[in-house]
All heavy atoms as TSV, in Angstrom:
chain	resi	resn	atom	element	x	y	z
A	1	MET	N	N	82.156	102.755	38.564
A	1	MET	CA	C	81.729	101.376	38.392
A	1	MET	C	C	80.394	101.198	39.106
A	1	MET	O	O	80.254	101.540	40.276
A	1	MET	CB	C	82.785	100.444	38.994
A	1	MET	CG	C	82.443	98.982	38.848
A	1	MET	SD	S	83.871	97.912	39.096
A	1	MET	CE	C	83.726	97.554	40.826
A	2	PRO	N	N	79.365	100.647	38.441
A	2	PRO	CA	C	78.064	100.466	39.079
A	2	PRO	C	C	78.129	99.397	40.172
A	2	PRO	O	O	78.908	98.455	40.102
A	2	PRO	CB	C	77.157	100.017	37.930
A	2	PRO	CG	C	78.069	99.552	36.860
A	2	PRO	CD	C	79.389	100.230	37.062
A	3	GLU	N	N	77.270	99.586	41.198
A	3	GLU	CA	C	77.220	98.612	42.286
A	3	GLU	C	C	76.593	97.317	41.791
A	3	GLU	O	O	75.634	97.329	41.041
A	3	GLU	CB	C	76.365	99.146	43.431
A	3	GLU	CG	C	76.981	100.288	44.164
A	3	GLU	CD	C	76.098	100.755	45.317
A	3	GLU	OE1	O	75.264	99.964	45.788
A	3	GLU	OE2	O	76.256	101.900	45.716
A	4	SER	N	N	77.138	96.204	42.244
A	4	SER	CA	C	76.574	94.909	41.912
A	4	SER	C	C	75.515	94.559	42.935
A	4	SER	O	O	75.725	94.696	44.132
A	4	SER	CB	C	77.681	93.840	41.934
A	4	SER	OG	O	77.106	92.557	41.880
A	5	ARG	N	N	74.360	94.109	42.495
A	5	ARG	CA	C	73.295	93.701	43.416
A	5	ARG	C	C	73.592	92.336	44.011
A	5	ARG	O	O	72.881	91.870	44.876
A	5	ARG	CB	C	71.944	93.669	42.702
A	5	ARG	CG	C	71.508	95.015	42.199
A	5	ARG	CD	C	71.359	96.045	43.286
A	5	ARG	NE	N	70.263	95.726	44.158
A	5	ARG	CZ	C	70.019	96.320	45.303
A	5	ARG	NH1	N	70.815	97.262	45.725
A	5	ARG	NH2	N	69.007	95.976	46.042
A	6	ASN	N	N	74.670	91.685	43.574
A	6	ASN	CA	C	75.036	90.381	44.105
A	6	ASN	C	C	75.958	90.475	45.311
A	6	ASN	O	O	76.099	89.522	46.052
A	6	ASN	CB	C	75.712	89.529	43.017
A	6	ASN	CG	C	74.776	89.243	41.878
A	6	ASN	OD1	O	73.584	89.064	42.079
A	6	ASN	ND2	N	75.296	89.221	40.671
A	7	THR	N	N	76.600	91.597	45.500
A	7	THR	CA	C	77.537	91.767	46.600
A	7	THR	C	C	76.960	92.769	47.586
A	7	THR	O	O	76.794	93.943	47.259
A	7	THR	CB	C	78.894	92.279	46.086
A	7	THR	OG1	O	79.376	91.374	45.095
A	7	THR	CG2	C	79.897	92.383	47.225
A	8	PRO	N	N	76.632	92.312	48.811
A	8	PRO	CA	C	76.060	93.252	49.774
A	8	PRO	C	C	77.082	94.279	50.241
A	8	PRO	O	O	78.281	94.023	50.270
A	8	PRO	CB	C	75.613	92.355	50.934
A	8	PRO	CG	C	76.347	91.085	50.770
A	8	PRO	CD	C	76.726	90.967	49.325
A	9	MET	N	N	76.590	95.443	50.600
A	9	MET	CA	C	77.417	96.504	51.167
A	9	MET	C	C	77.337	96.359	52.686
A	9	MET	O	O	76.433	95.715	53.197
A	9	MET	CB	C	76.874	97.866	50.748
A	9	MET	CG	C	76.710	98.035	49.269
A	9	MET	SD	S	77.875	99.102	48.461
A	9	MET	CE	C	78.039	100.495	49.491
A	10	THR	N	N	78.249	96.981	53.384
A	10	THR	CA	C	78.206	96.933	54.845
A	10	THR	C	C	77.528	98.192	55.386
A	10	THR	O	O	77.423	99.200	54.704
A	10	THR	CB	C	79.623	96.843	55.446
A	10	THR	OG1	O	80.359	97.987	55.038
A	10	THR	CG2	C	80.323	95.576	55.009
A	11	PHE	N	N	77.060	98.091	56.617
A	11	PHE	CA	C	76.521	99.254	57.310
A	11	PHE	C	C	77.679	100.121	57.786
A	11	PHE	O	O	78.785	99.633	58.005
A	11	PHE	CB	C	75.693	98.812	58.525
A	11	PHE	CG	C	74.386	98.161	58.164
A	11	PHE	CD1	C	74.263	96.784	58.131
A	11	PHE	CD2	C	73.267	98.935	57.882
A	11	PHE	CE1	C	73.059	96.180	57.812
A	11	PHE	CE2	C	72.055	98.341	57.563
A	11	PHE	CZ	C	71.955	96.962	57.524
A	12	SER	N	N	77.423	101.405	58.000
A	12	SER	CA	C	78.443	102.291	58.550
A	12	SER	C	C	78.624	102.003	60.039
A	12	SER	O	O	77.802	101.322	60.661
A	12	SER	CB	C	78.027	103.754	58.368
A	12	SER	OG	O	76.949	104.059	59.249
A	13	ARG	N	N	79.680	102.536	60.622
A	13	ARG	CA	C	79.926	102.340	62.054
A	13	ARG	C	C	78.768	102.874	62.888
A	13	ARG	O	O	78.331	102.241	63.839
A	13	ARG	CB	C	81.224	103.028	62.459
A	13	ARG	CG	C	82.437	102.353	61.898
A	13	ARG	CD	C	83.683	103.106	62.253
A	13	ARG	NE	N	84.839	102.391	61.747
A	13	ARG	CZ	C	86.071	102.775	61.926
A	13	ARG	NH1	N	86.327	103.868	62.614
A	13	ARG	NH2	N	87.067	102.078	61.446
A	14	GLU	N	N	78.259	104.031	62.541
A	14	GLU	CA	C	77.132	104.613	63.289
A	14	GLU	C	C	75.882	103.743	63.136
A	14	GLU	O	O	75.130	103.549	64.088
A	14	GLU	CB	C	76.850	106.045	62.828
A	14	GLU	CG	C	75.691	106.690	63.553
A	14	GLU	CD	C	75.848	106.744	65.070
A	14	GLU	OE1	O	76.983	106.855	65.576
A	14	GLU	OE2	O	74.821	106.674	65.774
A	15	GLU	N	N	75.637	103.242	61.942
A	15	GLU	CA	C	74.480	102.366	61.726
A	15	GLU	C	C	74.612	101.080	62.543
A	15	GLU	O	O	73.624	100.603	63.114
A	15	GLU	CB	C	74.324	102.056	60.241
A	15	GLU	CG	C	73.886	103.255	59.437
A	15	GLU	CD	C	74.047	103.068	57.945
A	15	GLU	OE1	O	74.849	102.215	57.507
A	15	GLU	OE2	O	73.373	103.808	57.215
A	16	ILE	N	N	75.823	100.533	62.630
A	16	ILE	CA	C	76.042	99.329	63.444
A	16	ILE	C	C	75.773	99.643	64.909
A	16	ILE	O	O	75.149	98.848	65.615
A	16	ILE	CB	C	77.458	98.767	63.235
A	16	ILE	CG1	C	77.603	98.233	61.804
A	16	ILE	CG2	C	77.759	97.665	64.252
A	16	ILE	CD1	C	79.018	97.896	61.400
A	17	ARG	N	N	76.182	100.809	65.379
A	17	ARG	CA	C	75.882	101.214	66.767
A	17	ARG	C	C	74.373	101.243	66.992
A	17	ARG	O	O	73.873	100.772	68.017
A	17	ARG	CB	C	76.475	102.595	67.073
A	17	ARG	CG	C	77.927	102.577	67.403
A	17	ARG	CD	C	78.360	103.962	67.916
A	17	ARG	NE	N	79.781	104.119	67.692
A	17	ARG	CZ	C	80.343	104.802	66.715
A	17	ARG	NH1	N	79.616	105.446	65.840
A	17	ARG	NH2	N	81.644	104.855	66.592
A	18	GLN	N	N	73.637	101.820	66.042
A	18	GLN	CA	C	72.183	101.908	66.159
A	18	GLN	C	C	71.547	100.522	66.164
A	18	GLN	O	O	70.639	100.248	66.963
A	18	GLN	CB	C	71.613	102.739	65.012
A	18	GLN	CG	C	71.999	104.196	65.068
A	18	GLN	CD	C	71.584	104.942	63.814
A	18	GLN	OE1	O	70.721	104.514	63.060
A	18	GLN	NE2	N	72.230	106.075	63.564
A	19	ILE	N	N	72.015	99.641	65.296
A	19	ILE	CA	C	71.481	98.282	65.219
A	19	ILE	C	C	71.742	97.538	66.520
A	19	ILE	O	O	70.837	96.902	67.075
A	19	ILE	CB	C	72.089	97.523	64.011
A	19	ILE	CG1	C	71.581	98.128	62.701
A	19	ILE	CG2	C	71.780	96.027	64.085
A	19	ILE	CD1	C	72.338	97.698	61.470
A	20	ARG	N	N	72.974	97.621	67.029
A	20	ARG	CA	C	73.307	96.940	68.295
A	20	ARG	C	C	72.450	97.465	69.434
A	20	ARG	O	O	71.988	96.703	70.276
A	20	ARG	CB	C	74.791	97.101	68.622
A	20	ARG	CG	C	75.701	96.265	67.737
A	20	ARG	CD	C	77.165	96.484	68.077
A	20	ARG	NE	N	77.465	96.141	69.446
A	20	ARG	CZ	C	77.806	94.922	69.873
A	20	ARG	NH1	N	77.890	93.937	69.012
A	20	ARG	NH2	N	78.064	94.698	71.136
A	21	SER	N	N	72.213	98.759	69.465
A	21	SER	CA	C	71.378	99.346	70.510
A	21	SER	C	C	69.964	98.789	70.445
A	21	SER	O	O	69.382	98.423	71.474
A	21	SER	CB	C	71.365	100.867	70.366
A	21	SER	OG	O	70.509	101.438	71.322
A	22	LEU	N	N	69.406	98.722	69.244
A	22	LEU	CA	C	68.064	98.154	69.083
A	22	LEU	C	C	68.025	96.687	69.485
A	22	LEU	O	O	67.074	96.229	70.114
A	22	LEU	CB	C	67.588	98.303	67.636
A	22	LEU	CG	C	67.225	99.707	67.192
A	22	LEU	CD1	C	66.987	99.740	65.689
A	22	LEU	CD2	C	66.002	100.206	67.950
A	23	MET	N	N	69.072	95.934	69.117
A	23	MET	CA	C	69.109	94.507	69.448
A	23	MET	C	C	69.195	94.283	70.959
A	23	MET	O	O	68.757	93.251	71.450
A	23	MET	CB	C	70.287	93.833	68.733
A	23	MET	CG	C	70.099	93.736	67.237
A	23	MET	SD	S	71.525	93.028	66.388
A	23	MET	CE	C	71.371	91.311	66.890
A	24	ASN	N	N	69.749	95.249	71.671
A	24	ASN	CA	C	69.880	95.132	73.121
A	24	ASN	C	C	68.709	95.742	73.876
A	24	ASN	O	O	68.716	95.777	75.100
A	24	ASN	CB	C	71.193	95.774	73.584
A	24	ASN	CG	C	72.389	94.964	73.147
A	24	ASN	OD1	O	72.352	93.743	73.139
A	24	ASN	ND2	N	73.461	95.640	72.770
A	25	THR	N	N	67.701	96.235	73.160
A	25	THR	CA	C	66.520	96.824	73.776
A	25	THR	C	C	65.372	95.822	73.703
A	25	THR	O	O	64.954	95.450	72.611
A	25	THR	CB	C	66.120	98.126	73.044
A	25	THR	OG1	O	67.230	99.017	73.062
A	25	THR	CG2	C	64.921	98.771	73.690
A	26	PRO	N	N	64.876	95.366	74.870
A	26	PRO	CA	C	63.778	94.394	74.865
A	26	PRO	C	C	62.561	94.923	74.094
A	26	PRO	O	O	62.202	96.093	74.197
A	26	PRO	CB	C	63.445	94.226	76.351
A	26	PRO	CG	C	64.668	94.656	77.083
A	26	PRO	CD	C	65.298	95.728	76.223
A	27	ASP	N	N	61.978	94.053	73.317
A	27	ASP	CA	C	60.757	94.329	72.538
A	27	ASP	C	C	60.925	95.391	71.459
A	27	ASP	O	O	59.939	95.864	70.906
A	27	ASP	CB	C	59.593	94.713	73.465
A	27	ASP	CG	C	59.265	93.609	74.453
A	27	ASP	OD1	O	59.320	92.425	74.062
A	27	ASP	OD2	O	58.969	93.940	75.618
A	28	ALA	N	N	62.148	95.796	71.168
A	28	ALA	CA	C	62.361	96.799	70.113
A	28	ALA	C	C	62.287	96.134	68.742
A	28	ALA	O	O	62.712	95.001	68.561
A	28	ALA	CB	C	63.713	97.476	70.278
A	29	ARG	N	N	61.733	96.847	67.790
A	29	ARG	CA	C	61.743	96.398	66.396
A	29	ARG	C	C	63.112	96.774	65.839
A	29	ARG	O	O	63.502	97.942	65.861
A	29	ARG	CB	C	60.637	97.100	65.618
A	29	ARG	CG	C	60.594	96.718	64.161
A	29	ARG	CD	C	59.385	97.405	63.489
A	29	ARG	NE	N	59.574	97.413	62.068
A	29	ARG	CZ	C	60.126	98.408	61.377
A	29	ARG	NH1	N	60.525	99.498	61.985
A	29	ARG	NH2	N	60.266	98.315	60.067
A	30	VAL	N	N	63.852	95.781	65.356
A	30	VAL	CA	C	65.192	96.034	64.830
A	30	VAL	C	C	65.041	96.382	63.352
A	30	VAL	O	O	64.817	95.524	62.508
A	30	VAL	CB	C	66.118	94.817	65.050
A	30	VAL	CG1	C	67.519	95.124	64.547
A	30	VAL	CG2	C	66.159	94.433	66.523
A	31	ALA	N	N	65.158	97.693	63.086
A	31	ALA	CA	C	64.918	98.205	61.743
A	31	ALA	C	C	66.194	98.779	61.147
A	31	ALA	O	O	67.089	99.230	61.861
A	31	ALA	CB	C	63.839	99.284	61.786
A	32	CYS	N	N	66.241	98.791	59.835
A	32	CYS	CA	C	67.373	99.369	59.110
A	32	CYS	C	C	67.434	100.868	59.385
A	32	CYS	O	O	66.424	101.573	59.239
A	32	CYS	CB	C	67.200	99.120	57.619
A	32	CYS	SG	S	68.470	99.908	56.596
A	33	PRO	N	N	68.599	101.375	59.772
A	33	PRO	CA	C	68.737	102.812	60.018
A	33	PRO	C	C	68.540	103.668	58.764
A	33	PRO	O	O	68.226	104.840	58.865
A	33	PRO	CB	C	70.174	102.967	60.532
A	33	PRO	CG	C	70.602	101.613	60.953
A	33	PRO	CD	C	69.820	100.641	60.127
A	34	LEU	N	N	68.683	103.074	57.584
A	34	LEU	CA	C	68.558	103.842	56.348
A	34	LEU	C	C	67.130	103.841	55.804
A	34	LEU	O	O	66.552	104.891	55.554
A	34	LEU	CB	C	69.518	103.317	55.288
A	34	LEU	CG	C	69.527	104.079	53.965
A	34	LEU	CD1	C	70.062	105.489	54.170
A	34	LEU	CD2	C	70.371	103.355	52.940
A	35	CYS	N	N	66.528	102.651	55.665
A	35	CYS	CA	C	65.213	102.568	55.015
A	35	CYS	C	C	64.064	102.278	55.976
A	35	CYS	O	O	62.905	102.407	55.602
A	35	CYS	CB	C	65.234	101.531	53.900
A	35	CYS	SG	S	65.213	99.807	54.456
A	36	GLY	N	N	64.371	101.842	57.207
A	36	GLY	CA	C	63.326	101.580	58.190
A	36	GLY	C	C	62.687	100.201	58.121
A	36	GLY	O	O	61.845	99.870	58.941
A	37	GLU	N	N	63.082	99.394	57.145
A	37	GLU	CA	C	62.535	98.038	57.042
A	37	GLU	C	C	63.094	97.165	58.158
A	37	GLU	O	O	64.211	97.373	58.627
A	37	GLU	CB	C	62.878	97.417	55.682
A	37	GLU	CG	C	62.134	98.037	54.531
A	37	GLU	CD	C	60.634	97.766	54.589
A	37	GLU	OE1	O	60.237	96.631	54.920
A	37	GLU	OE2	O	59.868	98.700	54.295
A	38	THR	N	N	62.317	96.165	58.557
A	38	THR	CA	C	62.765	95.232	59.588
A	38	THR	C	C	63.959	94.444	59.069
A	38	THR	O	O	63.942	93.941	57.943
A	38	THR	CB	C	61.631	94.267	59.981
A	38	THR	OG1	O	60.544	95.051	60.485
A	38	THR	CG2	C	62.080	93.288	61.039
A	39	LEU	N	N	65.005	94.345	59.899
A	39	LEU	CA	C	66.209	93.618	59.515
A	39	LEU	C	C	66.026	92.123	59.709
A	39	LEU	O	O	65.304	91.682	60.604
A	39	LEU	CB	C	67.398	94.105	60.353
A	39	LEU	CG	C	67.803	95.556	60.129
A	39	LEU	CD1	C	68.847	95.985	61.146
A	39	LEU	CD2	C	68.325	95.760	58.719
A	40	VAL	N	N	66.687	91.355	58.872
A	40	VAL	CA	C	66.716	89.893	58.982
A	40	VAL	C	C	67.922	89.542	59.839
A	40	VAL	O	O	69.044	89.977	59.553
A	40	VAL	CB	C	66.839	89.236	57.589
A	40	VAL	CG1	C	66.972	87.726	57.712
A	40	VAL	CG2	C	65.652	89.620	56.716
A	41	ILE	N	N	67.686	88.764	60.901
A	41	ILE	CA	C	68.770	88.350	61.792
A	41	ILE	C	C	68.908	86.848	61.696
A	41	ILE	O	O	67.960	86.113	61.943
A	41	ILE	CB	C	68.495	88.798	63.240
A	41	ILE	CG1	C	68.336	90.317	63.279
A	41	ILE	CG2	C	69.613	88.331	64.166
A	41	ILE	CD1	C	67.893	90.867	64.616
A	42	VAL	N	N	70.103	86.396	61.307
A	42	VAL	CA	C	70.393	84.979	61.117
A	42	VAL	C	C	71.452	84.565	62.116
A	42	VAL	O	O	72.472	85.223	62.266
A	42	VAL	CB	C	70.889	84.708	59.674
A	42	VAL	CG1	C	71.223	83.237	59.496
A	42	VAL	CG2	C	69.877	85.171	58.654
A	43	GLY	N	N	71.212	83.461	62.792
A	43	GLY	CA	C	72.252	82.980	63.693
A	43	GLY	C	C	71.681	82.272	64.891
A	43	GLY	O	O	70.475	82.085	64.974
A	44	PRO	N	N	72.533	81.883	65.757
A	44	PRO	CA	C	73.963	82.156	65.702
A	44	PRO	C	C	74.645	81.390	64.568
A	44	PRO	O	O	74.199	80.318	64.193
A	44	PRO	CB	C	74.484	81.697	67.065
A	44	PRO	CG	C	73.478	80.714	67.554
A	44	PRO	CD	C	72.161	81.090	66.934
A	45	ILE	N	N	75.678	82.020	64.019
A	45	ILE	CA	C	76.442	81.385	62.951
A	45	ILE	C	C	77.747	80.862	63.526
A	45	ILE	O	O	78.226	81.342	64.548
A	45	ILE	CB	C	76.700	82.356	61.775
A	45	ILE	CG1	C	77.461	83.601	62.235
A	45	ILE	CG2	C	75.407	82.745	61.100
A	45	ILE	CD1	C	77.851	84.552	61.114
A	46	VAL	N	N	78.312	79.877	62.863
A	46	VAL	CA	C	79.573	79.289	63.309
A	46	VAL	C	C	80.691	80.276	63.030
A	46	VAL	O	O	80.825	80.792	61.925
A	46	VAL	CB	C	79.839	77.953	62.578
A	46	VAL	CG1	C	81.176	77.379	62.990
A	46	VAL	CG2	C	78.720	76.967	62.880
A	47	CYS	N	N	81.461	80.558	64.057
A	47	CYS	CA	C	82.547	81.525	63.940
A	47	CYS	C	C	83.644	81.128	64.907
A	47	CYS	O	O	83.366	80.704	66.022
A	47	CYS	CB	C	82.017	82.910	64.261
A	47	CYS	SG	S	83.144	84.227	63.864
A	48	ASP	N	N	84.888	81.256	64.498
A	48	ASP	CA	C	86.025	80.939	65.365
A	48	ASP	C	C	86.355	82.116	66.256
A	48	ASP	O	O	87.299	82.852	66.006
A	48	ASP	CB	C	87.250	80.589	64.515
A	48	ASP	CG	C	87.502	79.106	64.450
A	48	ASP	OD1	O	86.836	78.366	65.180
A	48	ASP	OD2	O	88.374	78.711	63.669
A	49	ASN	N	N	85.550	82.321	67.287
A	49	ASN	CA	C	85.861	83.393	68.234
A	49	ASN	C	C	85.313	83.030	69.604
A	49	ASN	O	O	84.566	82.083	69.756
A	49	ASN	CB	C	85.315	84.746	67.764
A	49	ASN	CG	C	83.797	84.795	67.800
A	49	ASN	OD1	O	83.145	84.208	68.652
A	49	ASN	ND2	N	83.222	85.512	66.861
A	50	SER	N	N	85.682	83.787	70.581
A	50	SER	CA	C	85.186	83.556	71.931
A	50	SER	C	C	84.403	84.771	72.401
A	50	SER	O	O	84.350	85.063	73.577
A	50	SER	CB	C	86.358	83.268	72.871
A	50	SER	OG	O	87.241	84.357	72.873
A	51	LEU	N	N	83.809	85.490	71.464
A	51	LEU	CA	C	83.113	86.723	71.786
A	51	LEU	C	C	81.636	86.513	72.092
A	51	LEU	O	O	80.926	87.470	72.348
A	51	LEU	CB	C	83.253	87.722	70.628
A	51	LEU	CG	C	84.680	88.123	70.286
A	51	LEU	CD1	C	84.695	88.979	69.032
A	51	LEU	CD2	C	85.308	88.855	71.447
A	52	GLY	N	N	81.174	85.287	72.048
A	52	GLY	CA	C	79.764	85.014	72.280
A	52	GLY	C	C	79.050	84.729	70.982
A	52	GLY	O	O	79.670	84.638	69.917
A	53	PRO	N	N	77.730	84.584	71.061
A	53	PRO	CA	C	76.954	84.280	69.845
A	53	PRO	C	C	77.184	85.329	68.762
A	53	PRO	O	O	77.208	86.524	69.033
A	53	PRO	CB	C	75.508	84.303	70.345
A	53	PRO	CG	C	75.609	84.027	71.806
A	53	PRO	CD	C	76.904	84.648	72.247
A	54	THR	N	N	77.370	84.863	67.542
A	54	THR	CA	C	77.621	85.726	66.396
A	54	THR	C	C	76.411	85.658	65.468
A	54	THR	O	O	75.938	84.571	65.138
A	54	THR	CB	C	78.889	85.262	65.656
A	54	THR	OG1	O	79.980	85.304	66.587
A	54	THR	CG2	C	79.201	86.152	64.479
A	55	LEU	N	N	75.899	86.822	65.074
A	55	LEU	CA	C	74.698	86.909	64.251
A	55	LEU	C	C	74.976	87.700	62.984
A	55	LEU	O	O	75.732	88.677	63.009
A	55	LEU	CB	C	73.579	87.608	65.038
A	55	LEU	CG	C	73.257	87.035	66.411
A	55	LEU	CD1	C	72.371	87.991	67.185
A	55	LEU	CD2	C	72.621	85.681	66.289
A	56	GLU	N	N	74.364	87.289	61.889
A	56	GLU	CA	C	74.418	88.079	60.664
A	56	GLU	C	C	73.144	88.905	60.597
A	56	GLU	O	O	72.049	88.392	60.800
A	56	GLU	CB	C	74.526	87.186	59.431
A	56	GLU	CG	C	74.619	87.980	58.147
A	56	GLU	CD	C	74.776	87.121	56.912
A	56	GLU	OE1	O	74.509	85.907	56.971
A	56	GLU	OE2	O	75.168	87.685	55.879
A	57	VAL	N	N	73.292	90.197	60.350
A	57	VAL	CA	C	72.160	91.115	60.286
A	57	VAL	C	C	72.113	91.688	58.876
A	57	VAL	O	O	73.106	92.228	58.389
A	57	VAL	CB	C	72.304	92.239	61.335
A	57	VAL	CG1	C	71.134	93.190	61.262
A	57	VAL	CG2	C	72.450	91.655	62.736
A	58	MET	N	N	70.930	91.563	58.223
A	58	MET	CA	C	70.814	91.973	56.825
A	58	MET	C	C	69.588	92.842	56.592
A	58	MET	O	O	68.537	92.607	57.196
A	58	MET	CB	C	70.670	90.739	55.930
A	58	MET	CG	C	71.819	89.772	56.001
A	58	MET	SD	S	71.463	88.253	55.081
A	58	MET	CE	C	70.390	87.417	56.252
A	59	CYS	N	N	69.737	93.809	55.705
A	59	CYS	CA	C	68.605	94.565	55.191
A	59	CYS	C	C	68.443	94.139	53.741
A	59	CYS	O	O	69.299	94.449	52.905
A	59	CYS	CB	C	68.837	96.068	55.286
A	59	CYS	SG	S	67.437	96.990	54.597
A	60	GLU	N	N	67.368	93.421	53.475
A	60	GLU	CA	C	67.171	92.930	52.110
A	60	GLU	C	C	66.895	94.052	51.107
A	60	GLU	O	O	67.480	94.054	50.023
A	60	GLU	CB	C	66.086	91.862	52.093
A	60	GLU	CG	C	66.554	90.600	52.811
A	60	GLU	CD	C	65.504	89.506	52.889
A	60	GLU	OE1	O	64.304	89.793	52.733
A	60	GLU	OE2	O	65.910	88.351	53.116
A	61	PRO	N	N	66.039	95.054	51.424
A	61	PRO	CA	C	65.813	96.131	50.443
A	61	PRO	C	C	67.073	96.951	50.137
A	61	PRO	O	O	67.290	97.345	48.989
A	61	PRO	CB	C	64.747	97.008	51.108
A	61	PRO	CG	C	64.051	96.116	52.072
A	61	PRO	CD	C	65.113	95.164	52.561
A	62	CYS	N	N	67.889	97.220	51.160
A	62	CYS	CA	C	69.113	98.020	50.956
A	62	CYS	C	C	70.292	97.180	50.489
A	62	CYS	O	O	71.311	97.726	50.078
A	62	CYS	CB	C	69.516	98.724	52.257
A	62	CYS	SG	S	68.399	100.035	52.748
A	63	HIS	N	N	70.169	95.860	50.609
A	63	HIS	CA	C	71.227	94.934	50.217
A	63	HIS	C	C	72.514	95.234	50.998
A	63	HIS	O	O	73.600	95.370	50.433
A	63	HIS	CB	C	71.463	94.997	48.708
A	63	HIS	CG	C	72.057	93.755	48.140
A	63	HIS	ND1	N	71.418	92.541	48.168
A	63	HIS	CD2	C	73.254	93.526	47.555
A	63	HIS	CE1	C	72.186	91.633	47.618
A	63	HIS	NE2	N	73.309	92.211	47.230
A	64	ARG	N	N	72.317	95.381	52.346
A	64	ARG	CA	C	73.458	95.641	53.222
A	64	ARG	C	C	73.461	94.617	54.346
A	64	ARG	O	O	72.426	94.071	54.707
A	64	ARG	CB	C	73.397	97.060	53.782
A	64	ARG	CG	C	73.531	98.075	52.674
A	64	ARG	CD	C	73.664	99.484	53.136
A	64	ARG	NE	N	72.623	99.859	54.076
A	64	ARG	CZ	C	72.771	100.846	54.956
A	64	ARG	NH1	N	73.889	101.523	55.025
A	64	ARG	NH2	N	71.792	101.161	55.763
A	65	THR	N	N	74.640	94.379	54.916
A	65	THR	CA	C	74.787	93.351	55.937
A	65	THR	C	C	75.899	93.714	56.912
A	65	THR	O	O	76.751	94.547	56.612
A	65	THR	CB	C	75.079	91.978	55.282
A	65	THR	OG1	O	75.031	90.967	56.265
A	65	THR	CG2	C	76.418	91.950	54.598
A	66	THR	N	N	75.858	93.079	58.086
A	66	THR	CA	C	76.943	93.180	59.052
A	66	THR	C	C	76.906	91.939	59.941
A	66	THR	O	O	75.926	91.206	59.952
A	66	THR	CB	C	76.857	94.469	59.904
A	66	THR	OG1	O	78.081	94.606	60.633
A	66	THR	CG2	C	75.692	94.437	60.872
A	67	ILE	N	N	77.969	91.730	60.654
A	67	ILE	CA	C	78.064	90.647	61.635
A	67	ILE	C	C	78.155	91.303	63.010
A	67	ILE	O	O	78.944	92.229	63.200
A	67	ILE	CB	C	79.316	89.771	61.390
A	67	ILE	CG1	C	79.305	89.184	59.975
A	67	ILE	CG2	C	79.442	88.689	62.448
A	67	ILE	CD1	C	78.197	88.207	59.699
A	68	VAL	N	N	77.331	90.847	63.955
A	68	VAL	CA	C	77.390	91.366	65.322
A	68	VAL	C	C	77.492	90.197	66.297
A	68	VAL	O	O	77.087	89.083	65.989
A	68	VAL	CB	C	76.167	92.246	65.686
A	68	VAL	CG1	C	76.102	93.486	64.828
A	68	VAL	CG2	C	74.884	91.468	65.596
A	69	THR	N	N	78.044	90.469	67.451
A	69	THR	CA	C	78.082	89.480	68.521
A	69	THR	C	C	77.362	90.051	69.727
A	69	THR	O	O	77.083	91.248	69.804
A	69	THR	CB	C	79.524	89.111	68.927
A	69	THR	OG1	O	80.115	90.240	69.530
A	69	THR	CG2	C	80.340	88.641	67.738
A	70	ASP	N	N	77.075	89.192	70.675
A	70	ASP	CA	C	76.404	89.630	71.898
A	70	ASP	C	C	77.346	90.301	72.870
A	70	ASP	O	O	76.919	90.821	73.888
A	70	ASP	CB	C	75.742	88.436	72.594
A	70	ASP	CG	C	74.429	88.058	71.936
A	70	ASP	OD1	O	73.915	88.858	71.145
A	70	ASP	OD2	O	73.926	86.965	72.231
A	71	SER	N	N	78.625	90.285	72.581
A	71	SER	CA	C	79.614	90.844	73.495
A	71	SER	C	C	79.817	92.331	73.237
A	71	SER	O	O	80.185	92.718	72.141
A	71	SER	CB	C	80.948	90.110	73.313
A	71	SER	OG	O	81.924	90.662	74.140
A	72	PRO	N	N	79.553	93.204	74.241
A	72	PRO	CA	C	79.768	94.640	74.039
A	72	PRO	C	C	81.209	94.933	73.634
A	72	PRO	O	O	82.143	94.366	74.165
A	72	PRO	CB	C	79.462	95.240	75.418
A	72	PRO	CG	C	78.624	94.222	76.104
A	72	PRO	CD	C	79.081	92.878	75.559
A	73	GLY	N	N	81.373	95.805	72.670
A	73	GLY	CA	C	82.713	96.182	72.221
A	73	GLY	C	C	83.361	95.149	71.320
A	73	GLY	O	O	84.525	95.271	70.976
A	74	ALA	N	N	82.617	94.134	70.915
A	74	ALA	CA	C	83.196	93.048	70.129
A	74	ALA	C	C	83.628	93.509	68.747
A	74	ALA	O	O	84.414	92.837	68.105
A	74	ALA	CB	C	82.188	91.909	69.996
A	75	HIS	N	N	83.138	94.636	68.289
A	75	HIS	CA	C	83.489	95.114	66.957
A	75	HIS	C	C	84.604	96.134	66.989
A	75	HIS	O	O	84.828	96.836	66.025
A	75	HIS	CB	C	82.249	95.683	66.275
A	75	HIS	CG	C	81.227	94.649	66.054
A	75	HIS	ND1	N	81.269	93.754	65.028
A	75	HIS	CD2	C	80.147	94.310	66.788
A	75	HIS	CE1	C	80.251	92.923	65.117
A	75	HIS	NE2	N	79.555	93.245	66.183
A	76	GLY	N	N	85.289	96.233	68.104
A	76	GLY	CA	C	86.398	97.162	68.204
A	76	GLY	C	C	85.926	98.562	68.486
A	76	GLY	O	O	84.796	98.789	68.884
A	77	PRO	N	N	86.777	99.543	68.238
A	77	PRO	CA	C	86.475	100.927	68.588
A	77	PRO	C	C	85.205	101.473	67.944
A	77	PRO	O	O	84.543	102.304	68.523
A	77	PRO	CB	C	87.699	101.699	68.099
A	77	PRO	CG	C	88.765	100.681	67.921
A	77	PRO	CD	C	88.088	99.366	67.659
A	78	GLU	N	N	84.856	101.001	66.759
A	78	GLU	CA	C	83.668	101.551	66.097
A	78	GLU	C	C	82.397	101.182	66.837
A	78	GLU	O	O	81.382	101.824	66.667
A	78	GLU	CB	C	83.585	101.120	64.634
A	78	GLU	CG	C	83.255	99.658	64.413
A	78	GLU	CD	C	84.467	98.765	64.360
A	78	GLU	OE1	O	85.573	99.195	64.718
A	78	GLU	OE2	O	84.319	97.606	63.945
A	79	ALA	N	N	82.398	100.125	67.649
A	79	ALA	CA	C	81.191	99.710	68.360
A	79	ALA	C	C	81.092	100.351	69.731
A	79	ALA	O	O	80.070	100.253	70.380
A	79	ALA	CB	C	81.161	98.193	68.489
A	80	GLU	N	N	82.131	100.996	70.162
A	80	GLU	CA	C	82.123	101.597	71.498
A	80	GLU	C	C	81.679	103.039	71.408
A	80	GLU	O	O	82.014	103.757	70.485
A	80	GLU	CB	C	83.529	101.518	72.119
A	80	GLU	CG	C	83.967	100.091	72.328
A	80	GLU	CD	C	85.434	99.996	72.731
A	80	GLU	OE1	O	86.078	101.043	72.916
A	80	GLU	OE2	O	85.919	98.871	72.852
A	81	SER	N	N	80.895	103.480	72.379
A	81	SER	CA	C	80.416	104.869	72.374
A	81	SER	C	C	81.238	105.709	73.290
A	81	SER	O	O	81.651	105.311	74.314
A	81	SER	CB	C	78.962	104.917	72.811
A	81	SER	OG	O	78.177	104.122	71.978
């Protein structure tokens, strides 16, 4: 089945680790781990959690997205190194 350009794909666990690392590095350019384009960061978004600010991170050229919070380990085991 062909991929729909209307439904974004998610980043892999390793890509999310890389994105979170860049977001936590002062003055770092937060780029897509796959294509290198600058990621769009939207937020904070309204979310029913107590994990801190929640942000949507998107790569428009790759049509991929993820949700991250400012709280380390907030994404469960996949976010922990």
